[in-house]
C-alpha positions, 0 to 999 in steps of 0.5 A: 500500500502506498501511503500519503501524507494525511491531515492531523485528525482532531479528536473531540474534547474529552469533556462531552456536552450534555446534549448527545445531539450536539456531541454527534454534530461536533463529531460529524463536523470534524469528520467531514473536515478531516475527510475533505482535507484528505489527499489521495482519496482514490488510491486509499479507496481502492485499498479499502474496497479491495480489503472488503472484497477480500473478506471471507464473508464476501466470498461466501455471499451470493447477494451483496449490497454496495453503497454508491459513494457521494462527495468525500466518502470512501469511493466504491464505484471504481469497483462495480465492474469487478464486483459484477464480474464475480457473478454475485448479485450486486445491489445498490440503494437509492433514495425515494421521495419519502427519504427511504432507501430502496434496493436495486439489482444492478446488472450493468453500469449502464443502468445507473445515471446521475440524478439529483445533486449529481448522485449516481443512482438507478435510472428512473425507468428501471427502479420499479421493474419487479425483477430489479426490486430487492428486499433487505432480507435477501442481502447476504452482506452489506457495505455501510457508509458513514461519517464517523466510527469507533473501534467498537463498530460504533457509527454515526451517519448524517443524522437522517437515518437512511441506513439505520432504517435499512439495517433494522431490516437486515437479516441477523446473520448478514454482516454489516461492514463499514468503510471509512478512512483512518481520519474518520475514526474517533475514540468513541461514537456516542451510541444509544440503545436503538443504534446499530454497531457494525461487525467490522470497520475497514480503513486503509490501515486497519480492520476493526472487529466491531460489536455488531448486533450480537450484543446489546449496548450495556 
């Protein structure tokens, strides 16, 4: 792996605000800044996604959910062609007008197009074809994006709950694997009883074993 100079990651203050929402907002703000300032995102993303596709869980899975990267997230679209070439059923999410994620069976990159805010998503005329619609219970492995993470698999997203709702309906035996840059890792993400821990968090330099859904938050 070719390393690159990375901006210093500023950690949240040890004295936490009483307001949990404010603390999460501080973490999101810092994570966004860290990620924006990070150099060589394409190179690092290839390393991270390569580690995801080398997992035994990926080898075993028949149906895999890939997220489609937006803005400064770990980039995934470069790997779509290779993922399709494995013969696995590759699923990508898209957001409907109600702010809910729906799942689409992608069989070719030609089925995707830039939509609102220049986000790559399934073409509108294909989204509701019966053979293209997939339920979360059919997924064997889920790739999860996020804004900030910790080594326990704690995660915070943008605060809209898109993936939280999706993950609530994932099969209990379906691994949840988050992708992140090192600069998105924090000492602790504040988690509540309804929040979902990842099974693994993969960065360019480490793979963290998370709590997952096996244990309840103490």
